[in-house]
Structure formats: structure tokens, C-alpha cells
C-alpha positions in Angstrom: 0.1 0.2 -0.1 1.2 3.6 -0.5 1.9 5.2 2.4 -1.0 7.2 4.0 1.1 10.4 4.7 1.6 11.0 0.7 -2.2 11.6 0.6 -1.9 14.6 3.0 -4.8 15.0 5.2 -4.6 18.6 4.2 -4.9 18.1 0.4 -7.9 15.4 0.9 -9.6 18.2 3.0 -9.0 20.7 0.0 -10.1 18.6 -2.4 -13.4 17.8 -0.7 -14.0 21.3 0.2 -13.5 22.4 -3.7 -15.9 19.7 -4.1 -18.3 21.1 -1.5 -18.0 24.4 -3.4 -18.5 23.6 -7.1 -21.4 21.1 -6.3 -23.3 23.0 -3.8 -25.9 23.7 -6.3 -26.3 20.3 -7.4 -26.6 19.2 -3.4 -29.5 21.5 -3.2 -31.5 20.0 -6.3 -30.8 16.2 -5.2 -33.6 14.3 -6.9 -35.9 12.3 -4.9 -35.5 8.7 -5.5 -37.8 5.7 -4.4 -34.9 3.6 -3.6 -34.3 -0.2 -4.0 -34.6 -3.5 -2.2 -32.9 -4.3 1.1 -30.3 -6.9 0.5 -28.5 -9.6 2.5 -24.9 -9.6 1.1 -22.3 -12.5 2.3 -19.1 -10.9 3.4 -16.0 -11.5 0.6 -12.7 -13.0 1.9 -11.6 -9.4 1.7 -14.1 -7.9 3.7 -13.8 -10.7 6.3 -9.9 -10.3 6.3 -10.2 -6.8 6.5 -12.5 -6.4 9.5 -10.7 -9.0 11.3 -7.4 -7.3 10.9 -9.1 -3.8 12.1 -10.4 -5.8 15.3 -7.3 -8.0 16.0 -4.5 -6.6 14.2 -2.0 -7.4 11.1 -0.4 -10.1 12.8 -3.4 -12.9 13.0 -2.6 -14.9 10.2 -6.2 -15.5 8.3 -5.3 -18.4 6.6 -7.4 -20.7 4.9 -9.4 -20.6 1.7 -12.9 -19.2 1.1 -15.5 -20.2 -1.5 -15.5 -18.3 -4.7 -17.8 -15.3 -4.7 -20.1 -14.7 -7.6 -19.9 -12.1 -10.4 -23.6 -10.5 -11.5 -24.0 -7.1 -13.4 -20.5 -6.9 -13.7 -19.6 -7.1 -9.9 -18.7 -9.1 -7.0 -20.5 -6.8 -4.8 -23.8 -7.6 -6.3 -23.1 -11.3 -6.6 -22.6 -11.0 -2.8 -26.5 -11.1 -2.5 -27.0 -14.2 -4.4 -24.7 -16.4 -2.7 -24.8 -18.5 0.7 -22.6 -20.9 2.6 -22.3 -24.6 1.5 -21.3 -27.3 3.8 -17.9 -27.2 2.7 -17.6 -23.7 3.1 -19.0 -23.9 6.4 -16.1 -26.6 7.2 -13.5 -23.9 5.9 -15.2 -20.9 7.9 -15.1 -23.1 11.1 -11.3 -24.1 10.6 -10.2 -20.5 9.9 -12.3 -19.3 13.2 -10.7 -21.8 15.1 -7.2 -21.0 14.2 -8.0 -17.1 14.2 -9.4 -17.7 17.9 -6.5 -19.7 18.8 -4.1 -17.0 18.1 -6.3 -14.2 19.6 -6.0 -15.9 22.8 -2.3 -17.1 23.1 0.2 -15.7 25.0 1.5 -13.6 22.5 -1.6 -11.5 21.8 -3.9 -12.3 25.0 -2.0 -9.4 27.0 -2.9 -6.8 23.9 -6.5 -8.1 22.8 -8.0 -9.4 26.2 -8.7 -6.1 28.3 -8.6 -7.9 31.4 -7.0 -10.9 33.3 -8.9 -13.8 34.8 -8.8 -14.7 38.4 -7.9 -18.0 37.7 -6.3 -19.2 34.4 -7.5 -22.6 34.8 -11.3 -21.6 35.3 -14.2 -19.4 34.1 -14.4 -15.8 34.8 -17.7 -14.2 33.5 -16.9 -10.9 34.5 -13.4 -10.8 32.0 -15.4 -12.9 29.5 -18.0 -10.5 29.4 -15.7 -7.6 28.9 -14.3 -9.1 25.7 -17.3 -10.7 24.4 -19.0 -7.5 24.5 -16.3 -5.2 23.0 -15.5 -8.0 20.0 -19.5 -9.1 19.4 -20.0 -5.2 18.8 -17.4 -5.0 16.4 -18.1 -8.5 14.6 -22.1 -7.9 14.5 -21.7 -4.4 13.7 -23.7 -3.4 16.6 -24.1 -3.7 20.4 -25.1 -7.2 21.7 -28.3 -7.4 23.3 -28.2 -8.5 27.0 -29.6 -12.0 26.2 -26.9 -12.6 23.1 -24.0 -11.4 25.8 -25.4 -13.9 28.4 -25.6 -16.7 25.9 -21.7 -16.2 24.8 -20.7 -15.9 28.5 -22.3 -19.1 29.5 -21.0 -20.9 26.6 -17.6 -19.5 27.6 -18.1 -20.5 31.1 -19.2 -24.1 30.4 -16.2 -24.4 27.9 -13.6 -23.0 30.3 -15.0 -25.4 33.1 -14.8 -28.5 30.9 -11.3 -27.6 29.4 -9.9 -26.3 32.6 -8.7 -23.2 30.8 -10.2 -19.4 30.7 -8.5 -19.0 27.3 -9.4 -22.0 25.7 -12.7 -21.5 26.8 -13.2 -17.8 25.3 -11.4 -19.4 22.3 -14.2 -21.8 21.7 -16.8 -18.8 22.0 -15.3 -16.6 20.1 -14.9 -19.3 17.0 -18.3 -19.7 17.2 -19.0 -15.9 16.8 -16.9 -16.1 13.6 -18.6 -18.5 12.3 -22.6 -17.0 12.9 -24.4 -15.7 10.3 -24.8 -12.5 12.1 -21.0 -11.9 11.5 -20.4 -13.7 7.8 -23.6 -11.9 6.5 -24.9 -8.1 7.0 -28.5 -8.1 6.6 -29.9 -4.6 5.8 -33.0 -3.5 7.5 -35.7 -0.5 7.2 -37.6 1.9 9.3 -40.3 4.4 8.5 -38.7 7.9 7.4 -40.2 10.5 9.7 -39.3 13.1 7.5 -41.2 11.7 4.5 -44.4 10.4 5.4 -44.9 7.0 3.7 -41.4 6.2 2.9 -38.9 3.9 4.0 -35.0 4.4 5.1 -32.3 2.1 6.1 -31.8 1.9 10.1 -28.9 3.3 11.4 -27.2 0.0 11.9 -27.5 -0.6 8.4 -26.4 2.8 7.4 -23.3 2.3 9.3 -22.4 -0.9 7.5 -23.3 0.5 4.2 -21.2 3.3 4.7 -18.4 1.3 6.2 -18.5 -1.3 3.4 -18.1 1.1 1.0 -15.5 3.4 2.1 -13.4 1.0 3.9 -14.5 -2.6 2.7 -14.9 -3.6 6.4 -17.5 -3.5 9.0 -17.8 -0.4 11.0 -15.6 0.7 13.8 -16.7 1.6 17.5 -17.2 5.5 16.3 -19.3 4.6 13.7 -21.2 2.3 15.7 -21.6 4.9 18.3 -22.9 7.3 16.0 -25.5 5.0 14.6 -26.7 3.7 18.2 -26.6 7.3 19.5 -28.5 8.9 16.2 -25.9 10.7 14.8 -26.7 8.9 11.5 -30.2 10.5 11.1 -29.1 13.8 10.4 -27.3 14.9 7.2 -24.9 16.6 9.4 -24.1 13.5 11.5 -23.7 11.4 8.5 -21.5 13.9 6.5 -19.4 14.1 10.0 -18.4 10.4 9.6 -18.2 10.4 6.1 -15.3 13.1 6.2 -13.7 11.1 9.4 -13.8 8.0 7.2 -12.3 9.5 4.2 -9.6 11.0 6.3 -8.6 7.8 7.5 -5.8 5.5 5.9 -8.4 2.9 5.9 -10.0 4.8 2.5 -7.0 3.5 0.7 -8.4 -0.2 1.2 -11.9 0.8 0.3 -10.8 2.3 -3.3 -8.5 -0.7 -3.9 -11.2 -3.0 -2.9 -13.4 -1.1 -5.5 -11.3 -1.2 -8.2 -10.0 -4.6 -7.7 -13.9 -5.6 -8.4 -14.6 -3.4 -10.9 -11.7 -4.3 -13.1 -12.1 -7.8 -12.2 -8.5 -8.0 -11.0 -9.9 -11.2 -8.7 -9.4 -13.1 -12.2 -5.5 -13.1 -11.9 -6.2 -16.1 -9.5 -6.8 -18.0 -12.5 -4.6 -16.6 -14.9 -2.0 -18.7 -16.8 0.5 -18.4 -19.4 2.1 -20.5 -21.9 5.4 -20.7 -20.4 7.3 -21.8 -23.6 6.2 -18.7 -25.3 6.1 -16.5 -22.3 8.8 -17.5 -20.0 9.2 -13.9 -18.1 5.1 -14.4 -17.0 5.1 -15.9 -13.9 3.4 -15.9 -10.3 5.1 -13.0 -9.3 4.6 -11.1 -12.2 0.9 -11.8 -12.1 1.1 -10.7 -8.3 2.8 -7.3 -9.1 0.5 -6.6 -12.2 -2.5 -6.5 -9.9 -0.6 -4.5 -7.7 0.6 -2.0 -10.1 -2.9 -1.4 -11.1 -4.3 -0.2 -7.5 -1.2 1.6 -6.6 -1.6 3.3 -9.8 -5.3 4.0 -9.4 -4.7 4.9 -5.7 -2.2 7.4 -6.6 -3.9 8.9 -9.3 -7.4 9.3 -8.0 -6.8 10.0 -4.3 -3.1 11.0 -4.0 -3.3 13.3 -6.9 -6.9 13.8 -6.7 -6.7 13.7 -10.6 -9.4 13.3 -13.2 -10.6 9.9 -13.5 -10.5 9.9 -17.3 -6.9 10.4 -17.0 -6.4 7.3 -15.7 -6.1 5.8 -19.1 -3.6 8.3 -20.4 -1.4 9.0 -17.2 2.2 8.3 -17.7 2.6 7.9 -13.8 2.9 4.5 -12.5 4.6 1.9 -10.2 6.8 -1.0 -11.1 9.0 -3.6 -9.6 12.3 -5.2 -11.1 10.3 -8.1 -12.2 7.8 -6.0 -14.1 10.6 -3.8 -15.4 11.8 -7.0 -17.1 8.4 -7.5 -18.9 7.8 -4.0 -19.8 11.2 -3.8 -20.7 12.0 -0.8 -18.8 14.7 0.1 -16.4 13.7 -0.8 -12.7 16.7 -0.2 -10.0 17.2 -3.7 -8.2 15.4 -4.6 -5.1 18.9 -4.0 -3.1 19.3 -0.5 -4.1 15.7 0.6 -3.0 14.2 1.5 0.2 13.1 -1.8 1.8 9.8 -0.2 3.2 8.8 0.1 -0.5 8.8 -3.8 -1.1 10.5 -3.2 -4.1 8.2 -0.5 -5.9 9.2 2.5 -7.0 7.6 5.3 -9.0 7.9 5.2 -12.5 7.0 7.7 -15.5 7.0 6.9 -19.2 8.0 9.5 -21.9 5.6 11.7 -23.5 4.0 9.6 -26.3 5.0 6.2 -24.8 2.6 3.8 -25.9 3.0 1.9 -22.8 1.5 5.1 -20.9 -1.8 4.3 -19.2 -3.9 1.9 -17.8 -4.9 -0.3 -20.8 -1.2 -0.8 -21.5 -0.9 -2.5 -18.1 -0.2 -6.4 -17.8 -3.6 -6.4 -15.4 -5.7 -5.4 -18.9 -3.6 -6.6 -22.0 -2.4 -10.1 -20.2 -5.7 -10.7 -18.1 -7.7 -10.3 -21.3 -5.6 -12.7 -23.2 -5.4 -16.2 -24.2 -2.6 -18.3 -22.6 -0.6 -18.5 -25.9 -1.7 -15.4 -28.0 -3.1 -12.3 -27.5 -7.0 -11.6 -28.1 -8.6 -8.4 -29.9 -11.9 -9.9 -29.4 -11.3 -10.8 -25.3 -10.0 -7.2 -25.0 -12.6 -5.6 -26.9 -15.0 -7.1 -24.9 -13.4 -6.3 -21.8 -13.4 -2.6 -22.9 -17.2 -2.7 -23.8 -18.1 -4.8 -20.6 -15.7 -3.4 -17.7 -15.3 0.4 -19.1 -18.7 1.2 -20.8 -21.0 -1.2 -18.9 -22.3 -2.7 -22.0 -23.1 -6.5 -22.4 -21.8 -8.6 -25.0 -23.2 -11.8 -25.9 -21.2 -14.9 -25.6 -20.7 -16.7 -29.0 -23.0 -19.6 -30.7 -21.6 -22.9 -29.6 -20.9 -24.3 -33.1 -18.5 -21.2 -33.9 -15.3 -22.6 -35.3 -12.5 -20.9 -34.0 -9.9 -22.8 -35.9 -8.6 -20.0 -38.0 -8.1 -17.5 -35.3 -6.3 -19.9 -33.1 -3.6 -20.6 -35.7 -0.9 -18.5 -35.0 1.4 -20.1 -37.4 -1.1 -19.6 -40.3 0.7 -19.2 -43.5 -1.5 -16.5 -45.1 -3.0 -14.9 -42.2 0.2 -14.1 -39.9 -1.3 -11.2 -37.5 -4.1 -11.4 -35.3 -5.5 -8.7 -37.4 -5.7 -10.9 -40.5 -6.9 -13.4 -38.5 -9.6 -11.8 -37.1 -10.9 -10.0 -40.3 -11.0 -13.6 -42.2 -13.1 -14.9 -39.2 -15.5 -12.0 -39.7 -16.4 -13.4 -43.3 -18.7 -15.9 -41.0 -22.0 -13.8 -40.9 -22.7 -15.6 -37.3 -19.9 -14.1 -35.9 -19.6 -10.5 -37.7 -22.3 -8.7 -35.8 -20.7 -9.0 -32.2 -17.3 -8.7 -33.4 -17.6 -5.7 -35.2 -18.5 -4.2 -31.8 -15.4 -5.3 -30.0 -12.4 -6.5 -32.4 -11.9 -2.9 -33.7 -11.5 -1.6 -30.3 -9.2 -4.7 -29.1 -7.1 -4.3 -32.2 -5.5 -0.9 -30.9 -3.6 -3.1 -28.4 -2.4 -5.4 -30.5 1.2 -4.0 -30.1 1.1 -6.0 -26.5 1.4 -9.6 -26.4 -0.3 -12.0 -24.2 2.2 -11.3 -21.5 2.0 -7.6 -21.5 5.2 -7.1 -23.3 5.4 -4.6 -26.1 5.9 -5.7 -29.7 6.1 -3.9 -33.0 5.9 -7.5 -35.2 4.0 -10.6 -35.3 5.6 -13.5 -37.3 7.6 -10.8 -38.8 4.9 -8.9 -40.3 4.6 -5.0 -38.9 1.5 -5.1 -36.7 -1.2 -2.7 -38.0 -2.6 -1.3 -34.3 -5.3 1.0 -35.8 -8.8 0.8 -34.8 -12.2 2.4 -34.1 -14.4 2.9 -31.2 -18.2 4.3 -31.6 -17.3 5.5 -35.1 -14.1 7.3 -34.4 -10.8 6.0 -35.6 -7.8 5.6 -33.7 -4.2 4.6 -34.2 -2.5 2.6 -31.4 -2.7 2.1 -27.6 -2.0 5.7 -27.4 -5.2 6.7 -29.3 -6.9 4.3 -28.2 -6.6 5.5 -24.5 -7.6 8.8 -25.7 -11.0 7.9 -27.2 -11.8 5.8 -24.0 -10.7 9.1 -22.0 -13.0 11.4 -24.3 -16.0 8.9 -24.3 -18.8 9.9 -22.1 -19.7 6.2 -21.5 -16.3 6.1 -19.5 -17.3 8.5 -16.5 -21.3 7.3 -16.7 -20.0 3.3 -16.3 -18.0 4.3 -13.3 -20.5 6.3 -11.8 -23.3 3.3 -12.4 -20.4 0.6 -10.9 -19.9 2.9 -8.2 -23.7 3.3 -7.0 -24.2 -0.8 -7.6 -21.0 -1.7 -5.7 -22.4 0.7 -3.1 -26.0 -0.8 -2.6 -24.9 -4.2 -3.6 -27.8 -4.6 -6.4 -28.4 -3.5 -9.7 -29.9 0.3 -10.4 -33.5 0.0 -9.5 -35.9 1.6 -11.7 -36.6 4.5 -9.1 -33.4 5.4 -9.1 -32.4 6.4 -12.4 -32.7 10.3 -12.2 -30.5 9.9 -8.8 -27.9 8.2 -10.9 -27.9 10.9 -13.6 -27.8 13.6 -10.9 -24.5 11.9 -9.4 -23.0 11.7 -13.3 -23.8 15.5 -13.6 -21.9 16.2 -10.1 -19.2 14.0 -11.0 -18.7 16.2 -14.3 -19.2 19.4 -12.2 -16.6 18.1 -9.7 -13.7 17.5 -12.5 -14.3 13.5 -12.7 -12.8 13.5 -9.1 -13.6 10.2 -6.9 -13.3 11.3 -3.7 -16.0 14.2 -4.1 -18.2 11.4 -6.1 -17.9 9.3 -3.0 -18.6 11.7 -0.7 -21.5 13.0 -2.9 -23.1 9.7 -2.7 -22.4 8.9 1.0 -24.0 12.0 2.2 -27.2 11.9 -0.2 -30.8 11.0 1.1 -31.0 8.6 -1.9 -28.2 6.3 -0.7 -30.3 5.4 2.4 -33.6 5.2 0.8 -35.4 1.8 0.4 -38.3 1.1 -2.0 -41.2 0.2 0.0 -42.7 -3.4 -0.9 -44.6 -4.1 -4.0 -48.0 -4.5 -3.1 -51.4 -3.0 -2.9 -51.7 0.5 -1.4 -54.4 -0.7 1.1 -51.6 -3.5 2.7 -48.5 -1.1 2.5 -48.9 0.5 6.3 -48.9 -3.3 7.4 -46.0 -4.2 5.6 -44.3 -1.1 6.9 -45.2 -1.8 10.6 -44.1 -5.7 10.1 -40.4 -4.4 8.6 -40.3 -1.8 11.5 -41.0 -4.7 14.1 -38.4 -7.1 12.3 -35.9 -4.1 12.7 -36.3 -4.0 15.9 -35.3 -7.5 16.7 
């Protein structure tokens, strides 16, 4: 991660003040939103780990493997509301919980993590157990435990301690059960009547806190945010704004930004990425790891540290490299032993003006991730441009399409990817979709499947010209400029941020509000912090759609939801 001091608290505060000034008129005219449905989301592996690190510290080994997440509408955050926990997944959670709990109570950590010392280490101590479990339970369940819930946990710890003759082992048994509880593994949104809007529903304060925290920090709320929720501090615009500003000024904000871009750019696919070692011997597991990290560092530096225009992410010459990435990109990077050890081998790097390797699209996280193991793919890259950056849907190819020609990289006649793709387009079954994606993807043909720059393929000079939405361009730099200038680029980001924040696709009654966010994004110079602040402090962000039923039944349903929320 980047050092937080590079953000400069003053710099971020100034950026948000400027956003406040330029967006004041827009804020005053925020359109009404009917909201969307409540969701129940399973914590992602990253959210699980980030939450526990915030509670127990960095040196607790989370270990274990988790069930894969499911991507829907372009985001894992949306798919999280569609997944559950299988029996195999539960076994993995239980194994991880036992390992984590054992570390929390071991001799190395108990003095720091447990706020008291038992009267007898070989017997139960309800007072000490209660002090620990009430504190940890609040952070795990994202709310204060009810007296009944706390009593159950303390009794479990008591009985376990008496059985195993160890206070700390008994505490670990109880903690492991809390770590596998649905109250922790899932976060369920709840609603209540909105006193300021008769007949409307809003999120409860506890649900507001969770939605805010998972958006800005990608982890559960901290004690201060929970306290604000329970004291009514999240029931007013000023109270919400105060918490949003505090959270965005925290080093944990970087984690939240990284999590969003990892999801939007589908960087989780690096886990399954493979390359033909005979063709690309330089592309190793370490290169894949560093390629993913390079993009996240570049995004955080450009969007948060520099408070830059989002669209410039596609053309910026500034990035970060390690020596191993330098060998792939064929640029000089100092050996690790010559670098600051705290930088973990990373150093800032800027391409010269006009270098086609500048910008996000030229990074291995895009050109290598969207290629085949043994060859580049204008089709995969063009599809990724449409779906990831423009939020468009490209249909899957028919099942009976013959790809033999496209796959034949040694074809005597069609020696370049362009030639093979153009010949493939003679098939009318393929032409419709490929005309939408191949002309875009061909602009990146100067990059092979590993991300290395090249000028020829099979001895033939590569033609990297292309077309995007009717506009012609030349090469990766021309494509980057076209993506930068396309209105769809900024619009897609806003739509992805909104869907990511609420864990579901845009609802029909939220269209006008998202358009308002797009206008505000443009007015603020396409600055991500300003967009996140505008969203997190809006009324619409916490609006809940009433259940779909007859009007005569609505009051009863609202009352029922209110009773459920109070449980």
C-alpha cells in the first residue's frame, strides 16, 4: 500500500472542500429517489479479512481458503447478495475461526487483545469474558449485543472453560462460534419508516453504518461509527457528513478504493490466470501478483494522492513498477537491494511523453488478463473494454462457432491477429458482435499476451489502428485517448460505484438520482473522492423501496418491517 502520509490530510480535505463549493447547487437539487430493495450480502474474503485485521491486528494469520464469490452485473459486490454458504464452505469458515481464535487468546496476543486478566487462568471468569465478548461482539456483529445475546456467549465461555480447565481456551471456543455466526458472515440490511418523508422507508442507523463502512473501508464499522449509529448521529445529514469526512480522512479509505477497483476491473481473475511458459517464460506467478498490485497502486496514486481526473487514468504516464515488472515491460527498474526496503521493491515510474506503454490499458492487468494463454486476443480485449469500462453487455458466441482460424498463430497466409480476425468476420454468425469489439481490441495488438510491447508478429509489422463508436484511432495511445473522451467512460464508473455501494443493480426509481451523480461527477472534474462523498451523504443512498403490494396493505407491511428491524 502507499504510505498514507502521501495523501496529505490537508490535500484531501482541500479537495473535498473544493468539491463542496462546485457541487453546492447540485446538492441542493438532489432528486427524490424511491430507493431499492433491501439486500443480504455474504462478506467477501477481503471484507472478512479486513474486518478481522481491524479488530485483532495485522499479525493474526487469517489462513484458509474461502468459497469463490459470484459476479453479477459486472460486480462481485452485487453477486454477494446471491450466494450462501455450502457445507464445504462452512467447514472452511470453522477451520479458519478456530485458528484465528487460538491466536487471539495465545500468550503472544492475549495481553493486548483481552482487556482483563482472569482471576484463575484454569477456571471460568464471567466478568472478564463479558468484557472481552461485549467489545468484540459489537465489532463482529456491527452493533451492540443484546443482553440476552451477551449472556448466551458468556455462558458458553463459562461452560467451555470449566470443561477444558482453561479460561482462554474456553474464550477461544466461544469466539470461534461467533466467527462462524450468520450475524458476522452476512450483513442484512433493515429498514424503518422515514420520519421526514411520510410513507417512505429508510435504512436503520445500524444498516447505514454498515453500508457506509463497506463502501469506504471495505470492512465493518468501527466503534465510533457504531456509537454514532446508536446515539442518533446517523439520523441527520450533518451527522452523516461528519462520519463520512472522518472515514475518508482515514488510511483505511485507501483499502476501500482498492477494493472497488479490484472488483470493477475484475482483478480477482488473476487467481486463475495462466500463460504458456514456453512462449512467455518471463510471465510468472510473481509477475501476475505485481501486475495486479501495479494497477491498484496507480489508481490510488492518481485518484486519491493526486486527486486526479478519473478519465486521465487511461492516459497517465505515472505508475509504479518492480524489477520483475520492468523485465516484462522492458524498462529499467533499480534492483530491490538498491531500493528503500519499506517500499517492498516498488518505485514510482513515469513514461516519456508519447510512449504507448503509458496508461492503464497498456498495463498487464488489462492486456495480459484479457488474452489467451498462448496468444493475444483483440476479441477478449474489446469485449473487456465494452463490458468493464462502458458497462455494456456483449453476448457469448454461439456454441458451434469454429475458432480454428483465429487460433492458428502460425497460419501461412493470416500471420497477424488482425488478418485472422478479419478473415473470421467473413462468417456472418460472428460478424455482428465482433464488429463491436474487435476494432477496439485491435488497438492493443502491440502488446502480446504477457503484456510485453512488440512491433511485429510473425515478422509482419502490426497495424494497431482501430475504431471506437465511429471514431478512428491509431495504436494504444489513440485508444486510450478515445476511452478518455468517451462519455460512456465516466457514466459507467458512476453506475458501477452506485451498484457496488448498494449491492444490487440500479432500481427503476433510482435512475434520476444516478443521472444527478453523473452531473455532479462532471461538475467536480471527475474526481472520485467528490463522487464518493456526494453519494455517501445523499438522502437517496439510504432510501429503501417500499414492498411491491397493494396500497391498502402497505402500512401493515411497513409496521412489520419496523418490528423486524427492532429485533
